[in-house]
C-alpha positions as semicolon CSV with decimal commas, in nm:
position;residue;x (nm);y (nm);z (nm)
1;M;0,011;0,003;0,020
2;S;0,115;0,342;-0,085
3;D;0,269;0,588;0,152
4;D;0,134;0,879;-0,055
5;P;-0,128;1,117;0,055
6;V;-0,310;1,114;-0,228
7;E;-0,411;0,712;-0,178
8;P;-0,678;0,731;0,113
9;Q;-0,571;0,369;0,196
10;G;-0,296;0,526;0,373
11;V;0,047;0,346;0,468
12;P;0,099;0,001;0,555
13;D;0,193;0,079;0,942
14;P;-0,009;0,364;1,079
15;I;0,161;0,605;1,284
16;D;0,102;0,822;1,586
17;A;0,083;1,128;1,416
18;T;0,149;1,325;1,731
19;N;0,489;1,157;1,791
20;G;0,759;1,422;1,754
21;A;0,521;1,694;1,754
22;T;0,604;1,995;1,990
23;A;0,340;2,182;2,191
24;V;0,289;2,544;2,161
25;V;0,288;2,749;2,475
26;G;0,253;3,115;2,317
27;D;0,224;3,318;2,019
28;G;0,513;3,186;1,781
29;E;0,681;3,011;2,083
30;I;0,777;2,625;2,099
31;D;0,792;2,409;2,416
32;D;0,990;2,099;2,364
33;A;0,894;1,922;2,666
34;G;0,802;1,550;2,539
35;A;0,882;1,593;2,191
36;A;1,016;1,284;2,047
37;E;1,417;1,371;1,976
38;A;1,519;1,041;1,818
39;E;1,769;1,099;1,590
40;R;1,687;1,147;1,236
41;P;1,828;1,021;0,906
42;P;2,095;1,298;0,802
43;G;1,960;1,497;0,541
44;Q;1,578;1,338;0,532
45;D;1,337;1,543;0,341
46;V;1,031;1,730;0,510
47;V;0,779;1,953;0,385
48;L;0,698;2,290;0,547
49;A;0,341;2,272;0,633
50;V;0,165;2,591;0,674
51;D;-0,184;2,636;0,813
52;I;-0,411;2,941;0,747
53;G;-0,687;2,956;1,008
54;G;-0,948;3,208;1,088
55;T;-0,783;3,273;1,421
56;K;-0,435;3,152;1,371
57;F;-0,137;3,081;1,155
58;A;0,035;2,760;1,182
59;A;0,370;2,637;1,053
60;G;0,524;2,298;1,121
61;L;0,756;2,007;0,950
62;V;0,626;1,709;0,833
63;T;0,817;1,423;0,707
64;A;0,702;1,175;0,428
65;R;0,568;0,919;0,672
66;G;0,313;1,219;0,823
67;E;0,524;1,269;1,136
68;L;0,479;1,600;1,248
69;I;0,808;1,675;1,415
70;D;0,791;2,039;1,486
71;R;0,523;2,329;1,499
72;A;0,479;2,703;1,568
73;R;0,174;2,901;1,586
74;V;0,061;3,290;1,612
75;D;-0,247;3,426;1,663
76;V;-0,435;3,666;1,387
77;P;-0,520;3,972;1,513
78;R;-0,848;4,075;1,371
79;D;-0,750;4,437;1,292
80;A;-0,423;4,371;1,148
81;L;-0,332;4,506;0,786
82;P;-0,252;4,272;0,485
83;E;0,138;4,289;0,544
84;Q;0,127;4,254;0,921
85;H;-0,058;3,914;0,883
86;W;0,219;3,848;0,605
87;D;0,489;3,946;0,866
88;N;0,370;3,713;1,141
89;L;0,328;3,426;0,904
90;L;0,645;3,460;0,750
91;G;0,800;3,481;1,091
92;I;0,717;3,141;1,194
93;C;0,789;3,014;0,873
94;R;1,138;3,133;0,873
95;Q;1,170;2,967;1,255
96;Q;1,048;2,635;1,137
97;M;1,301;2,657;0,842
98;E;1,595;2,713;1,075
99;R;1,471;2,429;1,310
100;A;1,457;2,213;1,053
101;R;1,825;2,263;0,951
102;S;1,975;2,330;1,294
103;R;1,766;2,111;1,537
104;H;1,627;1,799;1,327
105;N;1,889;1,790;1,009
106;V;1,647;1,775;0,767
107;R;1,572;1,928;0,449
108;V;1,250;2,105;0,320
109;R;1,140;1,982;-0,002
110;A;0,874;2,189;-0,056
111;I;0,596;2,396;0,128
112;G;0,250;2,268;0,177
113;V;-0,048;2,475;0,267
114;G;-0,406;2,413;0,377
115;S;-0,617;2,739;0,398
116;A;-0,946;2,855;0,516
117;G;-1,122;2,954;0,174
118;P;-1,197;3,050;-0,050
119;V;-0,872;2,993;-0,240
120;T;-0,755;2,931;-0,627
121;R;-0,578;2,670;-0,735
122;D;-0,236;2,579;-0,569
123;V;-0,316;2,879;-0,308
124;E;-0,233;3,098;-0,580
125;T;-0,417;3,350;-0,393
126;V;-0,616;3,333;-0,090
127;S;-0,908;3,509;0,078
128;P;-1,024;3,342;0,401
129;I;-1,357;3,491;0,471
130;N;-1,274;3,551;0,850
131;I;-0,946;3,751;0,771
132;A;-1,093;4,055;0,610
133;A;-0,774;4,232;0,541
134;W;-0,674;3,909;0,306
135;R;-0,885;3,961;-0,040
136;D;-0,685;3,774;-0,336
137;F;-0,359;3,768;-0,131
138;P;-0,083;3,623;-0,321
139;L;0,053;3,356;-0,064
140;R;0,183;3,131;-0,328
141;K;0,417;3,356;-0,483
142;R;0,494;3,529;-0,123
143;L;0,633;3,184;-0,018
144;D;0,817;3,106;-0,321
145;D;0,979;3,432;-0,340
146;S;1,070;3,382;0,041
147;F;1,181;3,055;0,074
148;A;1,276;2,933;-0,322
149;R;1,052;2,624;-0,279
150;P;0,806;2,473;-0,471
151;V;0,449;2,556;-0,306
152;Y;0,146;2,320;-0,317
153;G;-0,161;2,398;-0,143
154;D;-0,544;2,376;-0,084
155;L;-0,835;2,443;0,139
156;D;-0,787;2,340;0,484
157;A;-1,065;2,080;0,507
158;K;-0,945;1,917;0,142
159;A;-0,610;1,872;0,304
160;L;-0,717;1,747;0,606
161;A;-0,952;1,506;0,373
162;L;-0,620;1,398;0,257
163;A;-0,434;1,371;0,601
164;E;-0,746;1,123;0,737
165;G;-0,728;0,931;0,433
166;W;-0,358;0,862;0,467
167;L;-0,309;0,832;0,835
168;G;-0,664;0,900;1,052
169;A;-1,017;0,832;1,071
170;A;-1,064;0,733;0,711
171;Q;-0,775;0,481;0,619
172;G;-0,909;0,226;0,447
173;H;-1,189;0,434;0,279
174;A;-1,198;0,527;-0,077
175;N;-1,524;0,743;-0,032
176;F;-1,567;0,995;0,258
177;C;-1,619;1,347;0,364
178;A;-1,393;1,536;0,611
179;L;-1,542;1,830;0,760
180;T;-1,372;2,110;0,970
181;V;-1,599;2,290;1,240
182;S;-1,369;2,570;1,385
183;T;-1,387;2,975;1,346
184;G;-1,535;2,855;1,012
185;V;-1,692;2,539;0,884
186;G;-1,523;2,362;0,561
187;G;-1,516;2,041;0,379
188;G;-1,352;1,792;0,153
189;V;-1,446;1,500;-0,063
190;I;-1,291;1,181;-0,144
191;L;-1,472;0,996;-0,421
192;D;-1,323;0,660;-0,564
193;G;-0,980;0,771;-0,390
194;E;-0,976;1,092;-0,552
195;L;-1,013;1,437;-0,370
196;L;-1,251;1,630;-0,577
197;D;-1,145;1,971;-0,664
198;G;-1,433;2,110;-0,879
199;N;-1,424;2,395;-1,127
200;T;-1,227;2,641;-0,923
201;G;-1,042;2,428;-0,669
202;N;-1,336;2,468;-0,410
203;A;-1,520;2,155;-0,423
204;G;-1,663;1,997;-0,109
205;H;-1,719;2,367;0,078
206;I;-1,979;2,230;0,307
207;G;-1,995;2,537;0,530
208;H;-2,240;2,709;0,238
209;I;-2,491;2,386;0,234
210;I;-2,844;2,574;0,371
211;V;-2,938;2,390;0,700
212;E;-3,173;2,675;0,822
213;P;-3,341;2,833;0,544
214;G;-3,417;3,181;0,601
215;G;-3,153;3,178;0,900
216;R;-2,862;3,390;0,983
217;R;-2,704;3,583;0,708
218;C;-2,397;3,432;0,626
219;E;-2,060;3,599;0,464
220;C;-2,106;3,461;0,140
221;G;-2,473;3,664;0,125
222;A;-2,697;3,356;0,154
223;R;-2,924;3,272;0,467
224;G;-2,896;2,984;0,695
225;C;-2,536;2,835;0,558
226;L;-2,404;2,606;0,792
227;E;-2,143;2,851;0,842
228;A;-2,358;3,082;0,950
229;E;-2,530;2,873;1,197
230;A;-2,259;2,636;1,335
231;S;-1,917;2,795;1,342
232;G;-1,729;2,939;1,617
233;L;-1,808;3,322;1,494
234;A;-2,167;3,209;1,466
235;I;-2,176;3,073;1,805
236;E;-2,006;3,381;1,949
237;A;-2,267;3,584;1,791
238;I;-2,594;3,384;1,888
239;T;-2,463;3,338;2,230
240;G;-2,262;3,631;2,311
241;R;-2,005;3,386;2,471
242;P;-1,702;3,205;2,315
243;P;-1,760;2,846;2,171
244;T;-1,513;2,750;2,417
245;E;-1,777;2,823;2,695
246;P;-2,090;2,670;2,534
247;T;-2,431;2,574;2,673
248;Y;-2,552;2,193;2,655
249;E;-2,836;2,313;2,410
250;I;-2,555;2,506;2,188
251;M;-2,338;2,184;2,179
252;Q;-2,651;1,976;2,057
253;R;-2,761;2,236;1,809
254;T;-2,421;2,237;1,642
255;G;-2,425;1,892;1,619
256;R;-2,768;1,860;1,481
257;L;-2,686;2,082;1,206
258;V;-2,355;1,952;1,130
259;G;-2,547;1,588;1,115
260;R;-2,811;1,763;0,890
261;A;-2,569;1,908;0,616
262;S;-2,345;1,533;0,651
263;A;-2,699;1,367;0,560
264;T;-2,714;1,560;0,265
265;V;-2,363;1,516;0,128
266;C;-2,414;1,132;0,205
267;N;-2,736;1,145;0,043
268;A;-2,592;1,322;-0,268
269;L;-2,251;1,133;-0,328
270;D;-2,324;0,780;-0,179
271;L;-2,098;0,815;0,107
272;S;-2,126;0,626;0,426
273;L;-1,846;0,793;0,648
274;V;-1,781;1,185;0,756
275;V;-1,495;1,253;0,966
276;V;-1,538;1,594;1,176
277;G;-1,213;1,793;1,290
278;G;-1,178;2,135;1,404
279;S;-1,151;2,304;1,775
280;V;-1,550;2,378;1,778
281;A;-1,666;2,000;1,686
282;L;-1,371;1,842;1,894
283;G;-1,401;2,057;2,191
284;F;-1,766;2,015;2,223
285;A;-1,686;1,621;2,210
286;A;-1,929;1,351;2,287
287;T;-2,241;1,575;2,298
288;F;-2,154;1,719;1,958
289;F;-2,101;1,413;1,773
290;H;-2,387;1,221;1,948
291;A;-2,627;1,486;1,843
292;A;-2,502;1,469;1,487
293;Q;-2,537;1,108;1,458
294;L;-2,872;1,135;1,526
295;E;-2,937;1,387;1,297
296;L;-2,758;1,209;1,039
297;D;-2,963;0,870;1,079
298;D;-3,291;1,076;1,079
299;H;-3,199;1,223;0,756
300;A;-2,981;0,950;0,561
301;K;-3,250;0,723;0,450
302;T;-3,175;0,618;0,132
303;P;-3,071;0,216;0,093
304;Y;-2,702;0,334;0,015
305;S;-2,667;0,631;0,283
306;R;-2,850;0,427;0,560
307;G;-2,630;0,358;0,839
308;A;-2,363;0,625;0,754
309;R;-2,168;0,726;1,065
310;I;-1,958;1,047;1,161
311;T;-1,658;1,020;1,379
312;P;-1,395;1,264;1,512
313;S;-1,082;1,338;1,355
314;R;-0,821;1,091;1,501
315;L;-0,544;1,337;1,402
316;G;-0,698;1,587;1,667
317;D;-0,508;1,953;1,671
318;S;-0,234;1,808;1,466
319;G;-0,483;1,713;1,177
320;P;-0,468;2,086;1,015
321;L;-0,062;2,081;0,982
322;I;-0,046;1,719;0,877
323;G;-0,304;1,804;0,606
324;A;-0,091;2,053;0,470
325;G;0,186;1,843;0,496
326;A;-0,020;1,609;0,288
327;A;-0,095;1,869;0,040
328;G;0,257;1,927;0,008
329;W;0,366;1,574;-0,018
330;R;0,114;1,487;-0,314
331;G;0,241;1,771;-0,495
332;V;0,602;1,702;-0,459
333;R;0,488;1,316;-0,600
334;R;0,269;1,428;-0,888
335;A;0,554;1,672;-0,981
336;R;0,807;1,382;-1,005
337;R;0,572;1,149;-1,156
338;G;0,542;1,413;-1,438
339;A;0,911;1,462;-1,443
340;G;0,982;1,105;-1,513
341;R;0,670;1,073;-1,797
342;S;0,848;1,364;-1,938
343;R;1,233;1,248;-1,928
344;P;1,342;1,084;-2,288
345;T;1,417;0,709;-2,301
346;P;1,759;0,595;-2,490
347;S;1,578;0,541;-2,747
348;G;1,425;0,907;-2,784
349;S;1,102;0,789;-2,731
350;M;0,902;0,945;-2,395
351;D;0,817;0,742;-2,098
352;T;0,457;0,650;-2,050
């Protein structure tokens, strides 16, 4: 079985994706306590993984086996200007590049990005709804200019789908959906072993399924989108409290709405598994997932979707960075295969 993150079956011997990961103790700071410091093979390749979230930027180093061996994060201030955001992100990326060399003795082969959307293909530009200062921000060029490495990226939830199929809760499944319920709500869909891209690369954005007709106005302009009703920002607007201080009723309601959207996807795409990550969903824990499963059961009634299940991400808070790393490694391997196909054989013909 392939180690390639584009293959949802995963690796032959699944690893604990948190082994070797460092714990973040502050903005851009790293705590090495408990980190696995086993000597890595000299010159081993890694991907610099970059996660663009609604309230934080994160960067880390991901090996070809999906090990997250280092990471750092910085909060995203709501009132910052575009270049302030870039400087914050650049700082933790430079820190990780330096630690790759000086601490881990590894080479950064490429950069992988998972970003809140919408995005253009390979994160040529990013416009995270919850980062108002970044509209069509040229992220790929900025990273390329700064680090002279190939940059591969995707929506954060699509990157999580790659990671969950590679190392997480969807190992062995060729058809599933991954959702992130955090500051915003996103999604990614694997069908027949392939990550769906769509016309602009934004396929699977399940946050814009209508779950409450005539409900709250979404940033996209519609009313009643899942993101407008169940995201962390929506919960804060509805309750006047941060999503870290939910009531039991809010945890149940959020789970029901996510279950309702999941049923729509399972019915439409013939799926039997939905993997959910993100700080809101994982923070609400069993109350959220129980309510989501009951709602999924109530609305997935077709012969092919009946019995579909919803399950937590197995990668926890490491999922976004492992997902960004998976997007990077997928790009590296596709580029390598493309180069191999274009290389002339001794007879002058082209490899197939």
